[in-house]
N, C-alpha and C positions, 0 to 999 in steps of 0.2 A: 069602166063606165062609158056609156055612149055620150057623145058630145051634144050639148044643148045650147052652149054659149060660144062666143068667139074663140078661135084658136088661141091657145096659150103656148108660149115658147119657154123651154126649160133647158137647163144645163146640168150635165153630170160629168165628173172628171175621169171616171174609170181609172182610178189610181188607188188600188187597195192598199191599206196600211197593214195588212196581214203579212207577217214575215214569210219570205220565200215565194210570194206571188209575183210572177213575171207580168209586168204591165202590158207588154206587147202581146203576150198570149191572152191576157184578159180582154184586150180590145178585139183580137182576132176571133176569140170565142164568140163574142157578141155578133160580129159580122157573119161568121159561119152559121150560127144558129138563128140568125134573123131575130135577135132580141136586143133589148137594152136592159141593163140591170144595175143593181147596187148590191152591197155585201150583206153582212149580218146573217151568217149561217148559224143554224141552231141544230146541234148534234141530235137531239131527241125528236126533232121535227121531221115529218115526212110530207109528201106532196098533197096529202089530204088536209093539211092545216089551212085554216081560213086566215084572212088578213087580220081579223080581230084576235085570233089566237097568237099570231106572231107579234102583233103590237103589244098585247098584254104581257107576253113573255119578255119582250125587250124592255118594257117599262118597269118590270119587276126586278131586273138585274142591272146592277150599277157598276160592274167592273168591265175593264177592257173595252171601253167605247160604247157600252150599252147604257141604258137608262132612258129618261124621258125624252131627251133630244133625239136619240136614235129612234125611239118609238114614233115620234112625230114625223121624222124624215121618212120612215117606212110607210106611215099612214098617208103622207103627202104623195109619195110615189104610187101607192096602191089605189088611192081614192081621187085625189085632185088632178092627177095626170089622166087626161081623158083620151079616148080613142079619137084620132084626128089631130092631136097635138103634135108639135115638133120638139125633138130633143137634139141638142148639140153636144158633141164631145170632141175629143182630140185623140189622134194616135200618138205613138211615141216619137214620131218624126216631126211633131208639131203641126200636122195638117188637121183641118177641121172636118168632122164627119157629121152629117145631118141625117136624121131618121124621122119617120112618121109612125106614130103609135097605131097599131091595128088590132090589139087584143087586150084582154083584162089582165089584172095582176095574178100571178101564181108564185108559189114557193118552189124553187128547184133544189131538190135534195140529192141530185145525181153526183157521182164522183167527179165528173167533169166540172160541175159547178163549184165543188170544194177546191178543185185544183186552181181555179182562177178567182175564187171569192165573189161569185156572181149568183146570188140566191133569190133576191126579190126581182122578178123579171116581168117584162112586158114584151109581147110580140110586136115587131116593127117591120117596116120596109126601109132599107137603107138607100140613100141616094147613090146613083151609079158611080160616083167618083168622089175623092176627097176635094176639099177646097183650100185655097191659100188665104193668107190674112188680108189680101187686097179685095177678096170676094165676099168676105164674111162681115155682117153688121158689126160696127164698132162696139155697140153695147154688148154684143155676145162675147167679143174678144176680151173685154174688160172683166167679165165674170170669171175668167180663168186665171186672173192675176191674184196672187196672194192666197191666203187661206180662206176657208169658208165651208159651207155645207157641201156634202158630197152630191146633193141634188137640190136644185133651187130654180125658181122662176127667173126669167129674163124679162124685166118689167117694161122697158120702153116700147111703145107701140111700133116704132120703126123696125124693131127686130122682127115683129110678127109680119109686117108687110114685106120686108125683104126676104124673110125665110120662105114665105109663100111664093114669092116671085122666083127665088132660086130653085125651089122644088119643081116648078113647072119648066123652067129653062133646062134644068139638069135631065129632065125626062123628055126633052125635045118637044114640048108642047107650047102652044101660044100663051105667053104670060098674061096675067090680068093687067088691065089699065085702070088706074085710079082716077077718081073725079077730083084731081088736083092739077094746078098749073105748074109749069116749070119754075115760076117765081116762088110759089108756095113750097115746092121741093127745097129750094135754097133757103128760104127764110123761116120755114117751120119744121121741116122733116130731116134735113141732113144732120148727121152727128156733128158736134162742134169740131172734132178733129178733121172730119171730111171737108167742112167749110174751109179750114186752114189749108188742107191739101189742095183743094181747088184753086185757091188764090196762089199757093206756092207754085203750081203749074202755070197759072195765068201769068205770073210775073216773069217766068222764064220764056214762055212762048210768045206772049204779046208785048212784053216790055223789054226783052233782051237782057235779062239778068242771069248771072251764073249763080247757082245755089251751092252752098257749102253745108252739108248735113250737120256738121258739128256746131254750126252757128245757129242751129234751130234748138234753142235751149229754153228751160223754164226759169232760169235765173235772171231774165231780163223782162220784168213785168210791164215795161212801157211798150214793148214790141215783141213780135213772135220770133223773128229771125233777122239776120243780116244777109244781104246779097251784094254782088259786085256787078256793075253794068259792063257788058262786053265791049262797048264802044267808048263810053265816057270814063270808065273806071271809077265812077262814083259809087259810093256805098248806098244801098237802099234798105230801108227798114219799114216794117208793116205792123200796124196794130189791127187785130181782128176781134170783134166781139159778137157773140151770138145771144139769142134770147132778148131780154129787155135791156141788157147792159149797154150803156153808151160808150163810145170811144172817147177817151180823154186826150184831146188834141194837144193841149198844152204839155201834158206829160210826154207825149210822143215827140213834140218839137224840142223839148228839153233834152231828150235822149239823143237827138241829132247833134252830136258834139262838134268840135272845131273842124274835123275832117269833112270834106264836101259830102253831104248826105241828102238823098232823096227820101221823102216821107210819103207813105201811102196809108190809107185807113179804109176799113169796111166794117159796118155794123149791119147785121141782118134786120135790125129794128129801124135802121136809118136814124138812130139817135146819136148825136155828136155833141159833146161839150167843148165849145171853143170855136174858133174861126176856121171853117173848112177851106176857106180861100188861102190859108197859109200853107196848105199841103202842096206837095208836088202834084198829087192827084188823089181825088176822092173816088174810090172804087164804088161803082153802083151795081145793084142787082141786075139791071139790064145788061151791063157789060159781061157779067159772069155767065148769065143765062145764054147770051149769044155765043160766048166762047164755048160753053159746054155743048151747045147744039152743033157748032161748026167744027169742033176739034175733039169729038168724043173719043177718038183713038188714043189721046194722051191721058185720058182720065183713068184713075183707079177703077177697078171693075165695079165696086159697090156704088160709087158715085154715078157711074154710067148706068147702072141698074135703076137708080132712083129717077134719073131723067127719062129712062125708058118707060117707067111706070106712069109718068105724067101725061096728060092729054096734050095734044099739039097746041 
């Protein structure tokens, strides 16, 4: 189908559950043939079958992964995935692959398709190279965690904006610039994990702390991580909140135990419960934007991309 609406971002895993299928060969088949696809081969089907025929057959059979859910996935892949949409997948080395849909659905009944279990296919252009996890939108990365549909939408709008940006950069074209400010990037568009990463880097470069990766844990709800100052040897802790959630300053101060501890806080909403004057430092959006502009060489690639999208 031709595109009439905004670009949609999708994810497919290219990890067939059919016994004997080599996932590396499955990915390579798609790259070599300039296609993206999902499974559900039908022995009696040939390449004259329509999408309706395939969906009806899938819906009528309930064994071995068939049935209504399979039929709806095939329908989604064939109808809702539009020409011009982007699809993310991964190779067997864990790298991320991005393609742009260029053609309509078709059923591939070839022997090569059966070898790798890729039968519902769309013609695509693949990006010139794979990407690593620091380049890929965080919302895309999270869709590959755990179980889920073999083909699904990536809903956050940030995934669309960054995917379009990456597509242009990977093709060595001038990327688009959005009508957003650098402050809006930080307070409205960055993924929550990216906000934490930005402050994680800021603490090390601007405030002289040494980071310990294992100290960045989810079992300390009052703060995101512990650090050690290179000169004073004081412990430093930070609470970061995104969206409308306020920082609980009293909770943070309570977590600063008997050991000499510096306390920092940042909320994208600028909402703080408690006395900000009790902190070692209240981190402001202006501080972080200035740091991002002056030290972009230290930023993870996707954070750097967001600030590149913003107007000066």
